[in-house]
C-alpha positions in Angstrom: 138.5 2.8 -144.7 137.6 -1.0 -144.8 134.4 -2.9 -145.3 134.8 -5.7 -143.1 134.7 -8.0 -145.8 137.7 -10.3 -145.6 139.9 -11.0 -148.5 142.4 -13.7 -147.2 143.3 -15.7 -144.3 146.7 -14.9 -143.3 149.5 -16.6 -141.2 151.6 -14.8 -138.4 155.1 -16.0 -139.3 157.2 -13.9 -137.1 156.5 -11.7 -133.9 159.2 -9.2 -132.4 158.8 -7.5 -129.3 160.7 -4.2 -128.7 159.5 -2.6 -125.1 155.9 -1.7 -125.4 155.4 -2.1 -129.1 156.0 -5.1 -131.4 156.5 -6.2 -135.3 154.1 -8.7 -136.9 155.2 -10.7 -139.9 152.4 -12.2 -141.9 152.3 -14.5 -144.7 149.4 -13.3 -146.9 150.3 -13.5 -150.9 147.0 -11.9 -152.0 147.0 -8.9 -149.8 150.8 -8.5 -149.8 150.9 -9.1 -153.9 150.7 -5.5 -154.4 151.6 -3.6 -151.1 154.4 -1.0 -150.6 156.0 0.4 -147.4 153.5 3.0 -146.1 150.3 0.9 -147.2 147.5 0.0 -144.7 146.3 -3.6 -144.1 144.0 -4.7 -141.5 144.7 -7.8 -139.3 141.9 -9.1 -137.5 140.4 -5.7 -137.8 143.2 -3.5 -136.7 144.6 -1.3 -139.2 148.4 -1.3 -139.7 151.0 0.2 -141.8 153.3 -1.9 -143.8 156.8 -1.4 -143.2 158.3 -4.3 -145.4 156.5 -6.6 -148.2 158.2 -9.1 -150.4 157.6 -12.3 -151.8 153.8 -12.7 -150.2 155.1 -11.9 -146.5 154.5 -8.4 -145.0 155.7 -6.8 -141.7 153.9 -4.1 -139.7 154.8 -2.3 -136.4 152.2 -2.3 -133.7 152.2 0.4 -130.7 151.5 -0.2 -127.2 148.0 1.5 -127.1 147.1 -1.1 -130.2 148.4 -4.2 -128.1 146.4 -3.2 -125.1 143.2 -2.3 -126.6 143.0 -5.3 -129.1 143.7 -9.3 -129.1 146.9 -8.6 -131.3 149.3 -9.0 -128.2 148.2 -12.4 -127.8 149.1 -13.5 -131.3 151.7 -16.2 -131.7 153.6 -17.7 -134.8 151.1 -20.0 -136.8 148.2 -18.0 -135.5 145.5 -17.7 -138.5 144.5 -13.9 -139.0 141.7 -12.0 -141.0 143.5 -9.7 -143.7 142.0 -7.0 -145.7 143.1 -4.1 -147.8 141.6 -0.7 -147.8 138.6 -0.2 -150.0 139.8 1.3 -153.4 137.6 4.8 -154.5 136.1 2.6 -157.0 135.4 -0.4 -155.2 132.2 -1.9 -153.7 131.1 -1.0 -149.9 130.3 -4.7 -149.5 130.0 -4.6 -145.7 129.9 -1.3 -143.8 132.2 1.6 -142.8 135.1 0.1 -140.7 137.9 2.2 -139.8 140.2 -0.2 -138.4 140.5 1.3 -135.0 139.2 -1.4 -132.7 137.3 0.1 -129.6 138.0 -3.1 -127.4 137.5 -6.8 -127.1 135.0 -9.4 -126.4 134.7 -13.3 -125.7 133.1 -15.5 -127.7 130.7 -17.0 -125.2 129.0 -19.6 -127.3 128.2 -21.0 -130.7 125.4 -23.1 -131.8 124.1 -24.4 -135.1 121.3 -22.9 -136.9 120.7 -25.0 -140.1 123.6 -25.0 -142.2 124.8 -21.5 -140.4 125.7 -20.9 -136.9 124.8 -18.3 -134.1 127.7 -17.0 -132.0 127.5 -15.2 -128.7 130.0 -12.4 -127.9 130.4 -10.6 -124.9 130.7 -6.7 -125.0 132.1 -4.2 -122.5 129.5 -2.1 -121.1 130.8 1.2 -122.4 130.2 -0.3 -126.1 127.1 -1.9 -125.6 125.3 1.5 -125.9 126.2 1.5 -129.5 125.0 -1.9 -130.7 121.4 -2.1 -132.2 119.7 -5.1 -133.4 120.0 -5.5 -137.0 123.0 -2.7 -136.8 126.4 -3.7 -138.0 129.4 -4.6 -135.9 133.1 -5.5 -137.0 134.4 -8.6 -135.0 138.0 -9.4 -135.9 137.5 -7.1 -138.8 134.7 -8.9 -140.1 131.4 -7.2 -140.9 128.5 -8.7 -139.3 124.8 -8.0 -138.8 123.4 -7.9 -134.8 120.6 -10.5 -134.6 120.1 -10.2 -130.9 121.1 -8.2 -128.0 121.0 -9.5 -124.3 122.5 -9.0 -120.6 123.1 -12.0 -118.4 124.1 -11.7 -114.8 125.2 -8.1 -115.9 127.4 -9.1 -118.9 125.9 -7.4 -121.8 126.3 -9.7 -125.2 125.4 -9.7 -128.6 124.8 -12.4 -131.3 125.6 -12.7 -135.0 124.7 -15.5 -137.4 127.4 -16.7 -139.9 126.7 -18.1 -143.0 129.0 -21.2 -144.4 131.0 -18.6 -146.6 131.8 -16.7 -143.4 132.8 -19.7 -141.3 135.0 -21.3 -144.2 136.7 -17.7 -145.2 137.3 -16.3 -141.8 138.7 -17.0 -138.5 135.2 -17.2 -136.6 134.8 -20.4 -138.6 137.5 -21.8 -135.9 137.2 -19.8 -133.1 136.4 -21.7 -129.6 134.4 -20.2 -126.6 136.6 -18.5 -124.3 138.5 -16.8 -127.4 138.9 -13.3 -127.4 137.8 -11.1 -130.3 138.3 -7.5 -131.4 135.5 -5.2 -131.6 134.7 -1.9 -133.5 131.1 -0.4 -133.2 129.8 1.6 -135.9 131.4 5.0 -135.8 128.0 6.7 -137.0 126.9 6.1 -133.5 129.6 7.6 -131.6 129.5 10.6 -133.8 125.8 11.0 -133.2 126.3 10.4 -129.3 128.8 13.3 -129.3 126.9 15.7 -131.3 123.7 15.6 -129.1 125.8 15.6 -125.8 127.0 19.3 -127.2 130.3 18.7 -125.6 133.1 21.1 -127.0 135.8 18.6 -126.0 
Protein backbone atom coordinates (compact mmCIF):
# COMPACT_ATOMS: atom_id res chain seq x y z
CA UNK A 1 0.00 0.00 0.00
CA UNK A 2 1.12 3.54 -0.79
CA UNK A 3 0.00 6.95 0.44
CA UNK A 4 0.46 9.13 -2.63
CA UNK A 5 3.29 11.14 -1.07
CA UNK A 6 6.04 11.18 -3.70
CA UNK A 7 9.46 10.54 -2.19
CA UNK A 8 11.67 11.25 -5.15
CA UNK A 9 11.74 12.24 -8.81
CA UNK A 10 13.47 9.49 -10.75
CA UNK A 11 14.76 9.27 -14.30
CA UNK A 12 14.03 6.50 -16.79
CA UNK A 13 17.42 5.31 -18.04
CA UNK A 14 16.32 2.34 -20.10
CA UNK A 15 13.32 0.57 -21.61
CA UNK A 16 13.47 -2.94 -23.03
CA UNK A 17 10.38 -4.16 -24.88
CA UNK A 18 9.78 -7.90 -25.04
CA UNK A 19 6.58 -8.78 -26.91
CA UNK A 20 3.60 -7.38 -25.02
CA UNK A 21 5.61 -6.53 -21.91
CA UNK A 22 8.52 -4.26 -21.08
CA UNK A 23 11.30 -3.78 -18.57
CA UNK A 24 11.87 -0.33 -17.11
CA UNK A 25 15.17 0.75 -15.61
CA UNK A 26 14.97 3.84 -13.42
CA UNK A 27 17.53 5.90 -11.54
CA UNK A 28 16.24 6.77 -8.08
CA UNK A 29 18.95 6.73 -5.40
CA UNK A 30 16.57 7.23 -2.48
CA UNK A 31 14.00 4.54 -3.25
CA UNK A 32 16.57 2.14 -4.72
CA UNK A 33 18.93 2.58 -1.79
CA UNK A 34 17.32 -0.14 0.31
CA UNK A 35 15.42 -1.97 -2.44
CA UNK A 36 15.85 -5.67 -3.07
CA UNK A 37 14.50 -8.03 -5.69
CA UNK A 38 10.81 -8.64 -4.96
CA UNK A 39 10.19 -5.28 -3.30
CA UNK A 40 7.51 -2.91 -4.59
CA UNK A 41 8.03 0.63 -5.87
CA UNK A 42 5.35 2.86 -7.41
CA UNK A 43 6.35 4.57 -10.66
CA UNK A 44 3.91 7.35 -11.58
CA UNK A 45 1.36 5.62 -9.38
CA UNK A 46 1.85 2.11 -10.80
CA UNK A 47 2.96 -0.52 -8.30
CA UNK A 48 5.79 -2.56 -9.84
CA UNK A 49 8.02 -5.31 -8.51
CA UNK A 50 11.75 -4.71 -8.40
CA UNK A 51 13.72 -7.32 -10.34
CA UNK A 52 17.17 -5.80 -9.83
CA UNK A 53 18.64 -2.95 -7.80
CA UNK A 54 22.20 -1.65 -7.62
CA UNK A 55 24.01 1.67 -7.37
CA UNK A 56 20.85 3.76 -7.13
CA UNK A 57 19.24 2.18 -10.18
CA UNK A 58 16.45 -0.41 -10.23
CA UNK A 59 14.59 -2.41 -12.87
CA UNK A 60 10.99 -3.62 -12.95
CA UNK A 61 8.93 -5.62 -15.42
CA UNK A 62 5.67 -4.16 -16.78
CA UNK A 63 2.98 -6.50 -18.10
CA UNK A 64 0.85 -5.76 -21.16
CA UNK A 65 -2.26 -5.09 -19.04
CA UNK A 66 -0.39 -2.38 -17.16
CA UNK A 67 1.01 -0.86 -20.34
CA UNK A 68 -2.46 -0.63 -21.87
CA UNK A 69 -4.16 0.78 -18.77
CA UNK A 70 -1.50 3.32 -17.77
CA UNK A 71 0.85 5.88 -19.30
CA UNK A 72 3.96 3.80 -18.66
CA UNK A 73 4.00 2.51 -22.23
CA UNK A 74 4.67 6.04 -23.47
CA UNK A 75 7.76 6.59 -21.31
CA UNK A 76 11.14 7.07 -22.99
CA UNK A 77 14.69 7.26 -21.66
CA UNK A 78 15.19 10.60 -19.93
CA UNK A 79 11.58 10.82 -18.73
CA UNK A 80 11.14 12.05 -15.16
CA UNK A 81 8.83 9.94 -12.98
CA UNK A 82 7.33 10.03 -9.49
CA UNK A 83 8.67 7.36 -7.15
CA UNK A 84 7.31 6.08 -3.85
CA UNK A 85 8.10 3.09 -1.67
CA UNK A 86 5.28 1.22 0.12
CA UNK A 87 4.08 2.48 3.48
CA UNK A 88 5.81 0.85 6.45
CA UNK A 89 3.54 -0.54 9.16
CA UNK A 90 4.91 2.07 11.57
CA UNK A 91 4.71 4.94 9.07
CA UNK A 92 2.33 7.87 8.73
CA UNK A 93 -0.55 7.79 6.26
CA UNK A 94 0.20 11.28 4.97
CA UNK A 95 -2.01 11.12 1.87
CA UNK A 96 -4.72 8.49 1.39
CA UNK A 97 -4.89 4.75 0.69
CA UNK A 98 -3.30 4.25 -2.73
CA UNK A 99 -2.96 0.71 -4.05
CA UNK A 100 -0.82 1.42 -7.06
CA UNK A 101 -3.49 -0.21 -9.24
CA UNK A 102 -4.18 2.41 -11.91
CA UNK A 103 -7.83 2.52 -13.04
CA UNK A 104 -7.24 4.46 -16.24
CA UNK A 105 -5.73 7.60 -17.68
CA UNK A 106 -6.79 11.21 -18.03
CA UNK A 107 -5.53 14.20 -19.97
CA UNK A 108 -4.31 17.44 -18.45
CA UNK A 109 -6.74 19.89 -20.03
CA UNK A 110 -5.53 23.16 -18.55
CA UNK A 111 -3.56 24.74 -15.75
CA UNK A 112 -3.98 28.20 -14.30
CA UNK A 113 -2.28 30.17 -11.53
CA UNK A 114 -4.01 30.73 -8.20
CA UNK A 115 -1.78 32.92 -6.10
CA UNK A 116 1.42 30.96 -5.48
CA UNK A 117 -0.35 27.71 -6.33
CA UNK A 118 -1.82 26.29 -9.54
CA UNK A 119 -5.15 24.71 -10.42
CA UNK A 120 -5.07 21.79 -12.84
CA UNK A 121 -8.09 20.56 -14.79
CA UNK A 122 -7.89 16.89 -15.79
CA UNK A 123 -10.26 14.79 -17.90
CA UNK A 124 -11.56 11.55 -16.45
CA UNK A 125 -13.25 8.62 -18.24
CA UNK A 126 -17.00 8.52 -17.62
CA UNK A 127 -16.70 5.06 -16.07
CA UNK A 128 -14.46 6.53 -13.34
CA UNK A 129 -16.16 9.91 -12.88
CA UNK A 130 -18.83 8.42 -10.59
CA UNK A 131 -16.18 7.59 -7.99
CA UNK A 132 -15.03 11.20 -7.63
CA UNK A 133 -16.51 13.61 -5.11
CA UNK A 134 -15.63 17.20 -4.27
CA UNK A 135 -13.14 17.29 -1.39
CA UNK A 136 -12.50 13.58 -1.91
CA UNK A 137 -9.15 12.03 -2.78
CA UNK A 138 -7.72 10.93 -6.11
CA UNK A 139 -4.24 9.76 -7.12
CA UNK A 140 -2.82 11.46 -10.21
CA UNK A 141 0.44 9.90 -11.41
CA UNK A 142 0.72 8.50 -7.90
CA UNK A 143 0.22 11.86 -6.16
CA UNK A 144 -2.47 12.04 -3.48
CA UNK A 145 -4.60 15.09 -4.27
CA UNK A 146 -7.85 16.62 -3.07
CA UNK A 147 -10.55 17.27 -5.66
CA UNK A 148 -11.54 20.94 -5.60
CA UNK A 149 -14.12 20.90 -8.40
CA UNK A 150 -16.00 18.52 -10.70
CA UNK A 151 -17.78 19.13 -13.97
CA UNK A 152 -18.70 18.07 -17.47
CA UNK A 153 -18.15 20.06 -20.64
CA UNK A 154 -19.36 18.88 -24.02
CA UNK A 155 -19.88 15.38 -22.68
CA UNK A 156 -16.34 15.23 -21.26
CA UNK A 157 -16.02 14.70 -17.52
CA UNK A 158 -13.28 16.55 -15.65
CA UNK A 159 -12.06 17.38 -12.17
CA UNK A 160 -9.77 20.02 -10.75
CA UNK A 161 -7.01 19.84 -8.14
CA UNK A 162 -5.00 22.62 -6.54
CA UNK A 163 -1.24 22.19 -6.25
CA UNK A 164 0.78 23.97 -3.60
CA UNK A 165 4.36 25.09 -4.38
CA UNK A 166 5.86 22.02 -2.69
CA UNK A 167 3.86 19.66 -4.91
CA UNK A 168 4.75 21.67 -8.02
CA UNK A 169 8.43 21.44 -7.12
CA UNK A 170 8.63 17.82 -5.99
CA UNK A 171 6.43 16.01 -8.51
CA UNK A 172 6.03 15.63 -12.26
CA UNK A 173 2.81 17.67 -12.22
CA UNK A 174 4.92 20.76 -11.75
CA UNK A 175 6.14 20.40 -15.34
CA UNK A 176 3.32 18.51 -17.08
CA UNK A 177 1.81 20.49 -19.95
CA UNK A 178 -1.78 20.50 -21.28
CA UNK A 179 -2.32 17.47 -23.48
CA UNK A 180 -0.17 15.26 -21.28
CA UNK A 181 -1.53 11.86 -20.20
CA UNK A 182 -1.67 11.08 -16.48
CA UNK A 183 -2.46 7.93 -14.52
CA UNK A 184 -5.60 7.96 -12.38
CA UNK A 185 -6.50 5.82 -9.39
CA UNK A 186 -9.83 6.51 -7.70
CA UNK A 187 -10.56 5.85 -4.05
CA UNK A 188 -10.83 2.07 -3.60
CA UNK A 189 -13.37 2.54 -0.77
CA UNK A 190 -15.87 4.02 -3.25
CA UNK A 191 -15.54 0.97 -5.49
CA UNK A 192 -16.12 -1.44 -2.60
CA UNK A 193 -19.19 0.50 -1.45
CA UNK A 194 -20.66 0.43 -4.96
CA UNK A 195 -20.14 -3.33 -5.25
CA UNK A 196 -21.64 -4.06 -1.83
CA UNK A 197 -24.72 -1.93 -2.55
CA UNK A 198 -25.19 -3.69 -5.90
CA UNK A 199 -25.33 -7.00 -4.07
CA UNK A 200 -23.62 -8.82 -6.93
CA UNK A 201 -22.04 -12.18 -6.02
CA UNK A 202 -19.59 -11.94 -8.93
